[in-house]
C-alpha positions, 0 to 999 in steps of 0.5 A: 565101289560105285562103278562096280569094280572089285579092288583087290589089295595089290590093286590098291597098292599099285593105285597108291604107288601111282599117287606117290609118283604123281605127286613127286612129278607135281612137285617137280614141275612145280620147281620148274616154274619156281625156278624160273619165276624167281630169277627176276623180281621185276622184269618179265621172263620174256625180257630176261631170259634164261642167261645162266646155263647153269639154270637150264641145266638144272631143269634139264637135270631135275627132269631127268632124274624125275623121269629116271625115278618114275620109269626105272622099276629097279629104283621106283620099286624101292620109293613105292613109285609106280610108272605114270602115264605120259599124259599125267604129266600134263596136268601139273604143267597146266598149273605150273603155266597158271602160276607163270602167267600169274607171276608174269602179270604180277611184274607187268603191274609192279612196272606199270605202277611204281610206288603204289599199293600194288607194288608194295603188295606184290614185291617180296 
């Protein structure tokens, strides 16, 4: 490659499995924020909170399954997963925070401007 490294077949496969795992983790993290965003249409998450404990349990269960599949070598080997470094979990988390802030701003404008063009465009 351009850095002068020699990639063997095993190294390329390891990189491929690491990419599979990182993509899986990004989907799980995106589903966290999707669950939180979809709880209310107009009210802020900070006003509403998590009143349903099944929601909190679902977030924790999804996280535990993702950690188990990522770091259990017997199961991950069958799914072509590889262990990833902890800091790689923060890349999709930053994108999830961006989605959360966008949705909170959308809800704020929907509450502040009722029956407006923005409300029609921003509500589903």
